[in-house]
Backbone as CSV, one residue per row, in Angstrom:
resi,resn,N_x,N_y,N_z,CA_x,CA_y,CA_z,C_x,C_y,C_z
1,MET,133.769,-32.974,79.166,133.372,-31.640,78.754,131.720,-31.712,78.290
2,THR,131.119,-32.828,78.633,129.874,-32.888,78.359,128.687,-32.682,79.288
3,THR,129.103,-32.315,80.473,128.150,-31.967,81.854,128.290,-30.751,82.260
4,ALA,127.277,-29.998,82.345,127.371,-28.520,82.624,127.434,-28.464,84.279
5,LEU,127.985,-27.425,84.830,127.877,-27.283,86.019,126.927,-26.666,86.497
6,VAL,125.939,-27.117,86.726,124.764,-26.879,87.336,123.933,-27.750,88.292
7,SER,123.656,-27.541,89.164,122.989,-28.825,89.929,121.830,-29.237,89.355
8,ASN,121.865,-30.628,89.479,120.636,-31.544,88.950,120.200,-30.397,87.517
9,PRO,121.368,-30.750,86.366,121.255,-30.200,85.124,119.844,-30.767,84.426
10,SER,119.115,-29.829,83.768,117.968,-30.430,82.931,118.244,-29.993,81.600
11,THR,117.950,-30.700,80.596,117.621,-30.288,79.144,116.285,-29.503,78.830
12,ASP,115.327,-29.805,79.592,114.106,-28.968,79.715,114.267,-27.708,80.020
13,VAL,114.769,-26.932,79.153,115.116,-25.499,79.194,114.678,-24.791,77.891
14,PRO,113.963,-23.612,77.973,113.291,-23.107,76.697,114.196,-23.305,75.695
15,ALA,113.705,-23.359,74.350,114.832,-23.550,73.203,114.598,-22.644,72.166
16,LYS,115.512,-22.147,71.713,115.516,-21.298,70.511,115.578,-19.806,71.013
17,GLU,116.175,-19.713,72.134,115.867,-18.142,72.784,116.845,-17.373,72.206
18,HIS,116.760,-16.206,71.764,117.619,-15.289,71.300,119.041,-15.090,71.779
19,GLY,120.198,-15.621,71.129,121.498,-15.772,71.775,122.167,-14.444,72.239
20,PHE,122.937,-14.546,72.912,123.778,-13.448,73.388,124.796,-12.708,72.600
21,SER,125.161,-13.450,71.332,126.043,-12.908,70.474,124.948,-11.993,69.440
22,ALA,123.717,-11.909,69.479,122.938,-11.166,68.892,123.036,-11.688,67.498
23,LEU,123.221,-12.924,66.998,123.343,-13.395,65.585,122.148,-14.371,65.469
24,GLY,121.418,-14.546,66.490,120.378,-15.703,66.121,120.038,-16.487,67.313
25,PRO,118.966,-17.332,67.007,118.685,-18.453,68.285,119.774,-19.254,68.690
26,ALA,119.471,-19.191,69.947,120.429,-20.148,70.837,119.621,-21.002,71.604
27,ASP,120.004,-22.401,71.165,119.144,-23.348,72.034,120.102,-23.900,73.312
28,TRP,119.413,-23.341,74.646,120.397,-23.160,75.769,120.519,-24.899,75.920
29,SER,119.635,-25.764,75.833,119.748,-27.453,76.177,120.722,-27.927,75.490
30,GLU,120.873,-27.315,74.227,122.166,-27.956,73.426,123.359,-27.450,73.909
31,TYR,123.286,-25.992,74.170,124.561,-25.580,74.525,125.050,-26.382,75.707
32,ILE,124.200,-26.406,76.828,124.726,-26.875,78.265,125.180,-28.485,77.897
33,ALA,124.500,-29.242,76.971,124.861,-30.529,76.864,126.376,-30.489,76.186
34,ASN,126.594,-29.442,75.130,127.687,-29.836,74.207,128.760,-28.904,74.447
35,ARG,128.687,-27.845,75.266,129.896,-27.058,75.230,130.518,-27.515,76.779
36,PRO,131.793,-27.154,76.961,132.843,-27.507,77.571,132.101,-27.158,79.224
37,ALA,132.037,-28.326,79.993,131.789,-27.649,81.335,132.582,-26.978,82.261
38,TYR,132.671,-25.896,82.998,133.679,-25.400,83.430,134.213,-26.299,84.643
39,PRO,135.188,-26.740,84.854,135.558,-27.915,85.722,136.252,-27.178,87.058
40,PRO,136.011,-27.685,88.063,136.643,-27.277,89.574,137.696,-26.636,89.850
41,SER,138.610,-26.778,88.604,139.779,-26.309,88.799,139.726,-24.672,88.102
42,PHE,138.867,-24.715,87.173,138.527,-23.155,86.637,138.189,-22.318,87.765
43,PHE,137.093,-22.625,88.802,136.655,-21.752,89.902,137.747,-21.558,90.818
44,GLN,138.282,-22.781,91.265,139.391,-22.601,92.043,140.571,-21.793,91.780
45,ARG,140.887,-21.394,90.521,141.924,-20.538,90.318,141.232,-18.999,90.705
46,ILE,139.994,-18.851,90.387,139.257,-17.644,90.695,139.551,-17.192,92.190
47,TYR,138.911,-18.133,92.790,138.681,-18.345,94.566,140.260,-18.235,94.779
48,ASP,141.002,-18.829,94.688,142.433,-18.574,95.134,142.928,-16.969,94.949
49,TYR,142.650,-16.626,93.694,143.275,-15.297,93.755,142.544,-14.169,94.521
50,HIS,141.195,-14.523,94.635,140.303,-13.696,95.517,140.771,-13.971,96.768
51,GLY,141.061,-15.207,97.263,141.040,-15.556,99.059,142.347,-15.143,99.353
52,HIS,143.295,-14.776,98.348,144.679,-14.709,99.207,145.172,-13.096,99.419
53,LYS,143.960,-12.370,99.027,144.098,-10.685,99.234,143.477,-10.708,100.875
54,SER,144.136,-10.075,101.553,143.643,-9.953,102.928,142.540,-8.866,103.120
55,GLY,141.602,-9.216,104.082,140.374,-8.572,104.312,139.152,-8.577,103.244
56,VAL,139.193,-9.481,102.234,138.252,-9.478,101.113,136.944,-10.246,101.797
57,THR,136.045,-9.910,101.430,134.841,-10.880,101.462,134.159,-11.389,100.236
58,TRP,132.959,-12.287,100.632,132.421,-13.139,99.796,130.782,-12.870,99.847
59,SER,130.597,-11.555,99.830,129.241,-11.263,99.989,128.522,-11.326,98.657
60,VAL,128.871,-10.513,97.768,128.154,-10.376,96.806,128.940,-10.675,95.440
61,ALA,128.496,-11.259,94.450,129.188,-11.546,93.170,128.098,-11.410,92.100
62,HIS,128.761,-10.661,90.999,127.926,-10.402,89.935,128.418,-11.013,88.668
63,ASP,127.503,-11.852,88.044,127.973,-12.572,86.961,126.937,-12.001,85.545
64,VAL,128.222,-11.627,84.687,127.668,-10.331,83.753,127.796,-11.415,82.513
65,GLY,126.792,-11.082,81.768,126.650,-11.915,80.477,126.083,-13.280,81.094
66,ALA,125.414,-13.514,81.822,125.139,-14.797,82.476,124.519,-15.792,81.420
67,GLY,123.832,-15.453,80.525,122.885,-16.570,79.677,122.084,-17.164,80.431
68,CYS,122.165,-18.553,80.565,121.207,-19.301,81.274,121.558,-19.673,82.745
69,GLY,122.731,-18.971,83.210,123.073,-18.811,84.466,124.243,-20.038,84.827
70,ILE,124.746,-20.541,84.140,125.887,-21.509,84.477,126.751,-21.251,85.359
71,ILE,127.478,-20.066,85.288,128.436,-19.669,86.133,127.929,-19.075,87.655
72,SER,126.646,-18.759,87.699,126.049,-18.087,88.608,125.489,-19.422,89.394
73,SER,125.078,-20.408,88.839,125.020,-21.729,89.717,126.001,-22.058,90.845
74,VAL,127.379,-21.911,90.110,128.616,-22.130,91.086,128.892,-20.856,92.376
75,LEU,128.710,-19.714,91.665,129.044,-18.671,92.526,127.886,-18.712,93.659
76,ALA,126.812,-19.303,93.453,125.836,-19.315,94.519,126.436,-19.953,95.610
77,ASN,127.379,-21.252,95.622,127.871,-21.740,96.570,129.013,-21.380,97.496
78,ARG,129.453,-20.050,97.118,130.344,-19.275,97.791,129.777,-17.991,98.165
79,PHE,129.183,-17.297,97.574,128.916,-15.884,97.851,127.469,-15.988,98.430
80,ASP,127.137,-15.053,99.346,125.677,-14.751,99.913,124.769,-14.328,99.017
81,ASN,125.232,-13.454,97.926,124.197,-12.986,96.995,124.829,-13.072,95.544
82,VAL,124.050,-13.304,94.431,124.522,-13.250,93.228,123.605,-12.510,92.304
83,ILE,124.277,-11.506,91.696,123.671,-10.732,90.856,123.820,-11.385,89.336
84,VAL,122.556,-11.966,88.550,122.510,-12.315,87.318,122.115,-11.651,86.194
85,SER,123.268,-11.083,85.175,122.751,-10.113,84.455,122.938,-10.542,82.907
86,ASP,122.086,-10.188,82.112,122.311,-10.425,80.627,121.480,-9.226,79.811
87,PRO,121.870,-8.650,78.776,121.145,-7.889,78.042,120.093,-8.256,77.386
88,ASN,119.813,-9.820,76.856,119.194,-10.213,76.206,117.711,-10.648,76.639
89,ASP,116.762,-10.259,75.914,115.033,-10.349,75.983,114.965,-11.709,76.679
90,GLY,114.574,-12.226,77.894,114.131,-13.296,78.119,115.130,-14.180,78.829
91,TYR,116.342,-13.601,79.094,117.533,-14.745,79.660,117.277,-14.565,81.004
92,GLY,116.737,-13.655,81.797,116.590,-13.712,83.126,115.633,-14.791,83.439
93,THR,114.588,-14.817,82.867,113.745,-15.938,83.014,114.238,-17.297,82.908
94,ILE,114.803,-17.695,81.768,115.475,-18.685,81.830,116.617,-19.082,82.890
95,ALA,117.375,-18.248,83.129,118.390,-18.540,84.324,117.682,-18.493,85.781
96,ARG,116.511,-17.994,85.938,115.799,-18.224,87.147,115.321,-19.438,87.339
97,ASP,114.814,-19.926,85.813,114.219,-21.272,85.775,115.073,-22.383,86.052
98,LEU,116.355,-22.140,85.571,117.383,-22.979,85.571,117.844,-23.291,87.011
99,LEU,118.112,-21.892,87.532,118.621,-21.907,88.924,117.906,-22.222,90.001
100,VAL,116.577,-21.829,89.940,115.742,-21.905,90.963,114.485,-23.200,91.277
101,GLU,114.314,-23.080,89.862,113.109,-24.257,89.776,113.994,-25.619,89.305
102,LYS,114.922,-25.702,88.609,115.852,-26.898,88.236,116.586,-27.128,89.172
103,ALA,117.752,-26.274,89.421,118.504,-26.679,90.485,118.249,-26.563,91.997
104,LEU,117.043,-25.923,92.145,116.326,-25.912,93.326,117.509,-25.070,94.449
105,LEU,117.901,-23.991,93.766,118.626,-23.098,94.423,117.899,-22.098,95.361
106,PRO,117.969,-21.915,96.270,117.064,-20.273,96.961,117.110,-19.358,96.059
107,GLU,115.642,-18.685,95.975,115.602,-17.457,95.059,116.026,-16.260,95.902
108,SER,116.035,-16.556,96.994,116.912,-15.185,97.764,118.094,-15.010,97.580
109,LYS,118.890,-15.739,96.857,120.235,-15.555,96.699,120.336,-14.671,95.389
110,PHE,119.592,-14.785,94.502,119.669,-14.150,93.080,119.150,-12.875,93.083
111,SER,119.419,-11.840,92.224,118.761,-11.005,91.787,119.318,-10.687,90.080
112,PHE,117.974,-10.997,89.464,118.081,-10.843,88.062,117.929,-9.715,87.404
113,LEU,118.855,-9.245,86.475,119.002,-7.917,85.711,118.862,-8.106,84.342
114,GLN,118.056,-7.314,83.345,118.381,-7.331,81.996,119.155,-5.934,81.713
115,GLU,120.282,-6.086,81.323,121.419,-4.951,81.198,122.508,-5.264,80.526
116,ALA,123.432,-4.397,79.920,124.364,-4.604,79.228,125.601,-3.992,80.122
117,ALA,126.663,-5.156,79.958,127.910,-4.966,80.818,128.333,-3.379,80.739
118,GLU,128.153,-2.667,79.916,128.721,-1.213,79.803,127.925,-0.292,80.853
119,GLU,126.733,-0.757,80.926,126.013,0.411,82.089,124.983,-0.453,82.992
120,SER,125.295,-0.635,84.098,124.783,-1.277,85.275,123.855,-0.586,86.013
121,SER,122.881,-0.928,86.528,122.028,-0.319,87.891,122.513,-0.904,89.048
122,VAL,123.779,-1.490,88.938,124.014,-1.993,90.376,125.000,-0.553,91.084
123,GLU,124.760,-0.817,92.381,125.394,0.671,93.014,126.884,0.318,93.283
124,SER,127.499,1.625,92.930,128.968,1.698,93.069,129.400,0.993,94.551
125,GLY,130.959,0.154,94.127,131.480,-0.247,95.549,130.741,-0.956,96.095
126,THR,129.729,-2.103,95.682,129.071,-2.957,96.338,129.298,-4.193,96.151
127,VAL,130.233,-4.694,95.130,130.462,-5.938,94.579,131.926,-6.531,95.008
128,ASP,131.856,-7.757,95.410,133.121,-8.318,95.837,133.832,-9.021,94.684
129,MET,133.241,-9.723,93.785,133.449,-10.276,92.672,132.734,-9.959,91.472
130,ILE,133.397,-9.913,90.051,132.607,-9.843,89.107,133.196,-10.887,87.976
131,THR,132.359,-11.654,87.495,132.741,-12.753,86.351,131.934,-12.334,85.208
132,ALA,133.071,-12.455,84.039,132.292,-12.205,82.793,133.122,-13.297,82.012
133,CYS,132.316,-14.317,81.769,132.795,-15.582,80.971,132.169,-15.784,79.739
134,GLU,133.011,-15.709,78.658,132.544,-16.161,77.223,131.429,-15.199,76.943
135,CYS,131.987,-13.642,77.119,130.914,-12.826,76.609,131.601,-11.318,76.489
136,ILE,132.775,-11.009,76.764,133.713,-9.788,76.841,133.731,-9.426,75.330
137,HIS,133.869,-10.705,74.702,134.170,-10.330,72.861,133.022,-9.299,72.444
138,TRP,131.706,-9.848,72.644,130.401,-9.218,72.446,130.384,-7.807,72.941
139,THR,131.135,-7.198,73.711,131.067,-5.908,74.490,132.052,-4.933,73.841
140,THR,131.681,-3.499,74.151,132.713,-2.665,74.028,133.764,-2.623,75.461
141,PRO,135.065,-3.349,75.226,135.630,-3.663,76.512,136.034,-2.514,77.494
142,ASP,136.512,-1.449,76.889,137.277,-0.439,77.636,135.939,0.289,78.537
143,ILE,134.739,0.385,77.888,133.647,0.742,78.513,133.422,-0.197,79.557
144,ALA,133.300,-1.318,79.363,132.609,-2.382,80.125,133.611,-2.597,81.783
145,ILE,135.101,-2.462,81.088,136.030,-2.876,82.311,135.866,-1.669,83.039
146,ARG,135.796,-0.443,82.425,135.454,0.942,83.494,134.470,0.458,84.485
147,GLU,133.466,0.048,83.809,132.066,-0.092,84.720,132.065,-1.143,85.762
148,PHE,132.904,-2.308,85.442,133.121,-3.117,86.323,134.156,-2.646,87.584
149,GLY,135.242,-1.816,87.392,135.694,-0.872,88.322,134.898,-0.296,89.332
150,ARG,133.850,0.437,88.796,132.881,1.161,89.609,132.229,0.440,90.648
151,GLN,131.539,-0.612,90.251,130.826,-1.674,90.865,131.538,-2.279,92.059
152,LEU,132.930,-2.763,91.521,133.622,-3.461,92.752,133.972,-2.361,93.862
153,ARG,134.273,-3.252,94.796,134.697,-2.770,96.077,136.120,-2.597,95.930
154,ALA,137.093,-2.118,96.888,138.519,-1.775,96.826,138.826,-3.085,97.027
155,ASP,139.682,-3.656,96.329,140.377,-5.082,96.338,139.337,-5.910,95.739
156,GLY,138.576,-5.466,95.264,137.662,-6.711,94.725,138.205,-7.327,93.403
157,THR,137.671,-8.319,93.020,138.035,-9.208,91.986,137.193,-9.245,90.619
158,LEU,137.799,-9.365,89.726,137.445,-9.137,88.094,137.791,-10.424,87.498
159,ALA,137.014,-11.427,87.084,137.535,-12.513,86.291,136.773,-12.241,84.948
160,ILE,137.657,-12.546,83.882,137.042,-12.401,82.458,137.738,-13.565,82.020
161,THR,136.957,-14.550,81.282,137.683,-15.614,80.932,136.754,-15.889,79.558
162,TYR,137.688,-16.906,78.431,137.192,-17.000,77.324,137.792,-18.305,77.020
163,TYR,136.881,-19.369,76.376,137.470,-20.643,75.959,137.300,-20.425,74.036
164,THR,137.816,-21.089,73.584,137.932,-21.210,71.808,137.323,-22.473,71.708
165,ARG,137.295,-22.688,70.177,136.999,-24.167,69.911,138.152,-24.999,70.322
166,PRO,137.496,-26.436,70.696,138.736,-27.315,70.958,139.874,-27.798,69.819
167,LEU,140.677,-28.131,70.091,141.689,-28.587,69.197,141.823,-30.002,69.371
168,ILE,142.144,-30.898,68.055,142.498,-32.117,68.229,144.036,-32.714,68.019
169,GLU,143.987,-33.688,68.925,145.228,-34.004,69.120,145.422,-35.308,68.738
170,ALA,146.907,-35.431,68.078,147.227,-36.759,67.443,146.564,-37.727,66.504
171,ASN,145.985,-36.525,65.631,145.324,-37.299,64.539,145.254,-35.963,63.471
172,GLU,146.090,-35.922,62.648,146.723,-35.045,61.828,145.501,-34.713,60.716
173,GLY,145.023,-35.604,60.034,143.903,-35.643,59.190,142.529,-35.253,59.743
174,ALA,142.250,-35.598,60.986,141.088,-34.942,61.566,141.285,-33.740,62.039
175,SER,142.405,-33.239,62.326,142.856,-31.639,62.979,142.774,-31.050,61.741
176,ARG,143.258,-31.232,60.616,143.202,-30.497,59.330,141.709,-30.209,58.830
177,ALA,140.663,-31.451,58.908,139.469,-31.305,58.552,138.675,-30.383,59.209
178,TRP,138.819,-30.444,60.547,138.310,-29.588,61.862,138.818,-28.032,61.396
179,LYS,139.865,-27.953,61.372,140.714,-26.380,60.824,139.786,-25.970,59.854
180,ALA,139.568,-26.845,58.846,138.837,-26.238,57.665,137.357,-25.927,57.895
181,ILE,136.844,-26.581,58.688,135.257,-26.331,59.151,135.096,-25.114,59.906
182,TRP,135.932,-24.857,60.660,136.259,-23.394,61.289,136.843,-22.284,60.210
183,GLY,137.168,-22.837,59.481,137.918,-21.497,58.630,136.858,-21.216,57.451
184,THR,135.925,-22.119,57.274,134.509,-21.754,56.547,133.573,-20.904,57.376
185,LEU,133.325,-21.453,58.440,132.452,-20.596,59.720,133.174,-19.244,59.657
186,SER,134.399,-19.015,59.763,134.954,-17.649,59.857,134.835,-16.919,58.814
187,LYS,134.887,-17.519,57.747,134.529,-16.427,56.412,133.271,-16.183,56.262
188,LYS,132.172,-17.015,56.966,130.610,-16.305,56.618,130.324,-15.541,57.977
189,ASN,131.224,-15.552,58.976,131.023,-14.776,60.059,131.616,-13.289,60.228
190,ARG,130.892,-12.386,59.343,131.338,-11.175,59.067,129.969,-10.113,59.365
191,GLY,130.476,-8.940,59.714,129.743,-7.671,60.256,130.480,-7.166,61.193
192,VAL,129.917,-5.651,61.406,130.566,-5.090,62.383,130.842,-5.605,63.818
193,LEU,129.633,-6.211,64.308,129.658,-6.640,65.886,130.653,-7.987,65.860
194,VAL,130.412,-8.619,64.506,131.237,-9.690,64.435,132.740,-9.616,64.502
195,ASP,132.951,-8.605,63.831,134.427,-8.533,63.369,135.255,-8.167,64.474
196,LYS,134.350,-7.139,65.380,134.683,-6.677,66.760,135.144,-7.802,67.795
197,ALA,134.298,-9.078,67.697,134.351,-10.119,68.452,135.698,-10.784,67.897
198,TYR,135.796,-11.078,66.956,136.790,-11.818,66.266,138.110,-11.054,66.649
199,ASN,138.176,-9.798,66.683,139.429,-8.831,66.963,139.654,-8.975,68.364
200,ILE,138.886,-9.286,69.239,139.325,-9.785,70.494,139.635,-10.763,70.820
201,ALA,138.808,-11.797,70.705,139.046,-13.334,70.458,139.957,-14.005,70.088
202,ASN,140.565,-13.518,69.187,141.693,-14.197,68.191,143.003,-13.509,68.952
203,THR,143.098,-12.450,69.963,144.044,-12.089,70.631,144.018,-12.996,71.850
204,ALA,143.138,-13.909,72.181,143.030,-14.481,73.591,143.233,-13.430,74.631
205,LEU,142.132,-12.499,74.148,141.847,-11.135,75.279,142.787,-10.319,75.559
206,GLU,144.384,-10.494,74.908,145.028,-9.647,75.027,145.161,-7.986,74.713
207,SER,143.838,-8.283,74.033,143.432,-6.722,73.457,142.911,-5.852,74.902
208,LEU,142.700,-6.477,75.604,141.918,-5.847,76.780,143.011,-5.160,77.789
209,GLU,142.568,-3.653,77.952,143.666,-2.777,78.942,143.080,-2.435,80.112
210,PHE,143.743,-2.710,81.178,143.593,-2.612,82.415,144.108,-1.303,82.694
211,PRO,143.623,-0.177,83.031,144.627,1.104,83.143,144.992,1.049,84.413
212,GLU,146.216,1.291,84.969,146.932,1.015,86.073,146.456,2.144,87.261
213,GLU,145.730,3.172,86.959,145.429,3.946,87.793,143.658,3.269,88.224
214,GLY,143.218,2.382,87.867,142.200,1.725,88.122,142.520,0.115,88.775
215,TRP,143.627,-0.477,88.244,143.643,-1.751,88.613,145.030,-2.201,88.797
216,GLU,145.005,-3.408,89.343,146.504,-4.001,89.741,146.372,-5.317,89.944
217,THR,147.685,-5.944,90.101,147.825,-7.740,90.383,147.121,-8.274,88.769
218,VAL,147.287,-7.670,88.047,146.507,-8.370,86.820,147.242,-9.527,86.348
219,LYS,146.690,-10.610,86.268,147.125,-12.029,86.118,146.571,-12.800,84.691
220,ARG,147.102,-12.990,83.720,146.626,-13.710,82.499,147.207,-15.261,82.714
221,ILE,146.059,-16.235,82.664,146.273,-17.473,82.657,146.016,-17.868,81.337
222,TYR,146.660,-18.720,80.467,146.564,-19.517,79.483,146.578,-20.809,79.754
223,ILE,145.552,-21.401,79.263,145.041,-22.751,79.734,145.131,-23.726,78.433
224,ASN,146.299,-24.605,78.112,146.059,-25.811,77.062,146.266,-24.946,75.888
225,SER,147.349,-23.993,75.899,147.500,-23.207,74.380,149.200,-23.490,74.417
226,GLN,149.720,-24.256,75.143,150.938,-24.690,74.883,152.116,-23.873,74.392
227,GLY,151.756,-22.671,75.429,152.705,-21.540,75.365,152.758,-20.325,74.085
228,THR,151.593,-20.746,73.441,151.493,-19.774,72.262,150.252,-19.118,72.142
229,LEU,149.778,-18.472,71.503,148.468,-17.941,71.271,147.833,-18.319,70.034
230,ASP,148.341,-19.426,69.363,148.140,-19.816,68.024,146.733,-20.603,68.199
231,GLY,146.403,-21.261,69.265,145.304,-22.087,69.317,143.959,-21.104,69.258
232,PHE,144.168,-20.053,69.823,142.846,-18.756,69.932,142.567,-18.404,68.483
233,ILE,143.479,-18.433,67.508,143.277,-17.602,66.055,142.547,-18.244,65.394
234,LEU,141.389,-17.757,65.050,140.581,-18.385,63.887,140.962,-17.955,62.574
235,ASP,141.275,-16.545,62.322,141.534,-15.936,60.888,142.407,-14.606,61.439
236,ASP,142.512,-13.895,60.377,143.492,-12.777,60.484,142.950,-11.488,61.067
237,ARG,141.508,-11.615,61.480,141.089,-10.283,62.262,141.953,-10.441,63.745
238,THR,142.486,-9.373,63.952,143.165,-8.972,65.455,143.298,-7.813,65.723
239,SER,143.508,-7.634,66.835,143.763,-6.101,67.556,145.384,-6.176,68.345
240,GLU,145.584,-4.769,68.443,146.854,-4.632,69.154,147.060,-5.095,70.589
241,SER,147.990,-5.865,71.028,148.180,-6.307,72.560,148.404,-5.026,73.282
242,LYS,147.494,-5.199,74.651,147.548,-3.819,75.408,148.241,-4.598,76.915
243,VAL,148.962,-5.968,77.094,149.338,-6.373,78.028,150.477,-5.429,78.443
244,LYS,150.773,-5.218,79.619,151.781,-4.423,80.374,152.787,-5.367,80.863
245,GLU,153.950,-4.592,81.210,155.004,-5.422,81.609,154.882,-5.770,83.201
246,SER,153.967,-4.999,83.810,153.560,-5.276,85.096,152.795,-6.528,85.457
247,GLU,151.969,-6.948,84.258,151.051,-8.165,84.569,151.655,-9.426,84.222
248,GLU,151.154,-10.460,85.073,151.608,-11.763,84.850,151.365,-12.729,83.919
249,ARG,152.036,-13.377,83.433,151.257,-14.102,82.401,151.916,-15.520,82.603
250,ILE,150.677,-16.598,82.868,151.064,-18.031,83.139,150.446,-18.928,82.428
251,TRP,151.249,-20.073,81.884,150.755,-20.910,80.852,150.530,-22.370,81.642
252,VAL,149.494,-22.710,81.414,149.259,-24.146,82.187,148.701,-25.056,81.202
253,GLU,148.800,-26.568,81.149,148.043,-27.334,80.835,147.368,-28.257,81.774
254,ASP,146.055,-28.435,81.190,144.983,-28.706,82.413,144.044,-29.819,81.649
255,GLU,144.219,-31.039,82.154,143.509,-32.289,81.608,142.247,-32.114,81.928
256,ASP,141.663,-31.166,83.180,139.919,-31.066,82.949,139.623,-30.364,81.790
257,TRP,140.279,-29.994,81.221,139.912,-29.266,79.918,139.936,-30.056,78.602
258,CYS,140.273,-31.119,78.640,140.561,-32.142,77.619,139.382,-33.540,77.808
259,ASP,139.120,-34.235,76.781,138.132,-35.131,76.504,138.328,-35.812,75.312
260,MET,137.524,-36.994,75.126,137.605,-38.015,74.163,136.438,-37.698,73.347
261,CYS,136.501,-37.471,72.260,135.208,-37.261,71.478,134.969,-37.905,70.091
262,ASP,133.855,-38.296,69.784,133.637,-38.956,68.746,132.862,-38.003,67.428
263,ILE,132.565,-38.387,66.033,132.068,-37.362,65.513,130.845,-36.926,65.711
264,GLU,129.811,-37.661,66.422,128.599,-37.271,66.950,128.647,-35.772,67.707
265,TRP,129.886,-35.929,68.861,130.157,-34.870,69.609,130.794,-33.559,68.858
266,PHE,131.372,-33.816,67.934,131.941,-32.661,67.025,130.877,-31.965,66.366
267,ARG,129.784,-33.013,65.530,128.595,-32.303,65.114,127.699,-31.402,66.021
268,ALA,127.669,-31.920,67.224,126.717,-31.184,68.141,127.729,-30.053,68.814
269,TYR,128.825,-29.999,68.871,129.266,-28.991,69.565,129.104,-27.782,68.492
270,TYR,129.588,-27.986,67.193,129.730,-27.087,66.246,128.442,-26.414,65.823
271,ALA,127.359,-27.167,66.371,125.849,-26.544,66.032,125.619,-25.650,67.079
272,THR,126.387,-25.507,68.167,126.254,-24.489,69.257,126.779,-22.945,68.867
273,TRP,127.271,-23.269,67.867,128.126,-22.026,67.212,127.092,-21.146,66.078
274,ALA,127.168,-19.790,66.110,126.792,-19.206,64.990,127.517,-18.633,64.164
275,PRO,127.349,-18.338,62.829,126.068,-18.733,62.070,125.954,-20.070,61.834
276,HIS,124.507,-20.628,61.607,124.325,-21.788,61.136,124.432,-21.888,59.619
277,ILE,125.354,-22.751,59.115,125.795,-22.561,57.533,125.347,-24.197,57.134
278,PRO,124.752,-23.862,56.098,124.049,-25.309,55.340,125.080,-26.370,55.161
279,LYS,124.401,-27.561,55.462,125.656,-28.832,55.523,126.522,-28.760,54.426
280,TYR,125.816,-28.647,53.049,126.516,-28.832,51.827,127.776,-28.311,51.557
281,GLU,127.682,-26.742,52.109,128.813,-25.930,52.104,129.938,-26.487,52.780
282,MET,129.907,-27.686,53.747,131.046,-27.980,54.279,130.919,-29.426,54.262
283,ARG,130.216,-30.040,53.293,130.110,-31.666,53.407,131.403,-32.150,53.088
284,ASP,132.406,-31.738,52.286,133.744,-32.221,52.088,134.503,-32.407,53.479
285,SER,134.511,-31.257,54.158,135.071,-31.092,55.355,134.640,-32.379,56.234
286,TRP,133.357,-32.164,56.423,132.960,-33.126,57.598,133.130,-34.643,57.245
287,GLU,132.871,-35.268,55.951,133.349,-36.153,55.438,134.812,-36.811,55.717
288,GLU,135.658,-35.548,55.399,136.995,-35.882,55.755,137.274,-36.223,57.243
289,LEU,136.584,-35.086,58.080,136.769,-35.431,59.422,136.046,-36.782,59.810
290,GLU,135.290,-37.251,59.516,134.407,-38.663,59.793,135.350,-39.482,59.186
291,ARG,136.261,-39.631,58.030,137.095,-40.374,57.650,138.207,-40.603,58.523
292,ALA,138.631,-39.536,58.974,139.831,-39.427,59.659,139.564,-39.826,61.160
293,LEU,138.685,-40.073,61.752,138.120,-40.312,63.119,137.926,-42.051,62.919
294,GLU,137.787,-42.556,61.713,137.192,-43.973,61.810,136.385,-44.472,62.803
295,GLY,135.260,-43.891,63.038,134.567,-44.308,64.026,134.791,-44.417,65.370
296,LYS,136.143,-43.987,65.655,136.961,-43.658,67.371,136.726,-42.330,67.839
297,LYS,136.898,-42.391,68.935,137.109,-41.155,69.367,138.606,-40.614,69.443
298,VAL,138.635,-39.235,69.617,139.727,-38.834,69.493,140.059,-37.893,70.976
299,LYS,141.226,-37.297,71.173,141.458,-36.262,72.542,141.341,-35.147,71.929
300,VAL,140.753,-34.279,72.554,140.451,-32.552,72.203,140.724,-31.811,73.422
301,ARG,141.616,-30.796,73.275,141.948,-29.940,74.136,141.209,-28.640,73.981
302,THR,140.655,-28.115,74.944,140.033,-26.687,74.771,141.063,-25.606,75.490
303,PRO,141.569,-24.624,74.662,142.302,-23.549,74.791,141.493,-22.673,75.663
304,ASN,141.885,-22.289,76.769,140.996,-21.132,77.429,141.907,-19.956,78.311
305,VAL,141.442,-18.670,78.360,142.151,-17.703,79.024,141.538,-17.111,79.963
306,MET,142.142,-17.034,81.128,141.392,-16.294,82.144,142.379,-15.347,82.767
307,VAL,141.629,-13.877,82.837,142.351,-12.327,82.987,141.657,-12.256,84.439
308,LEU,142.362,-12.422,85.337,142.216,-11.898,86.643,142.785,-10.404,87.341
309,ALA,141.816,-9.670,87.888,142.567,-8.115,88.012,141.942,-8.012,89.018
310,THR,142.411,-7.027,89.901,141.970,-6.247,91.060,141.652,-4.914,91.380
311,ARG,140.279,-4.720,91.504,140.131,-2.876,91.708,141.035,-2.385,92.587
312,ARG,142.018,-1.456,91.946,142.906,-0.707,93.058,141.844,0.089,94.207
313,ALA,142.571,0.189,95.543,141.793,0.854,96.623,142.367,2.253,96.135
């Protein structure tokens, strides 16, 4: 989980750029190094869903909330053109640098836009696939999903995904300390924008609604959640489920979203989340985690949810 899915990844990425969470600076080189890499199985699930529909094309993909372009770099291998959009200042420049200058992908494949998910300049009915990975909880989802439907061609694919923090297996003491660390983060992470994000993320995206007049064949895939939503829940902020009886729910365990990690990885991973809390406020929990690990690595699994939907013709 420590290698990003970007060709020839480089940590020479402009650091401390304003984060897509709008909560403070984000160091993309640390993000790439320490967040989970999207494994081949992640993209295969999306591609299989899209490819099983008759008459679909692989011309244009739109990576919404693209950040530095991690998802875009992989979409470029399957689609003729990739739209890379993000609302934050400077992210188009960072994505272009990573995709074109570092990964050496042809610039002609990409269009870089600074715009919000809820209102895009992309022409109606021109996109084959839209991906919104690790960003939908920072949007107003009902407006964003309606906007995605406007851009997609009939039978086009929408893929909205979210992974939460990894869970520790087979070490009760370490798991307890890790849970306490995230409990402290949740208590400090408050505000209108953040509360809305937690309300969405804590439901494993089940609060997202896909009106039947605009969408069909909705499939919700829950990875490494062991048949429950408990692994996604960080605190008591939540929203009503909008899952319909017509939607398919699939539960999968996937070793591609697992890894063996030590205390240094836990510290580095945690540092990629906001807000940054002074170490002294969580010293006891971090010391408890380090003692429980006993200098060894422990297995972690990352719960991930993928929501796939088809634009109704």
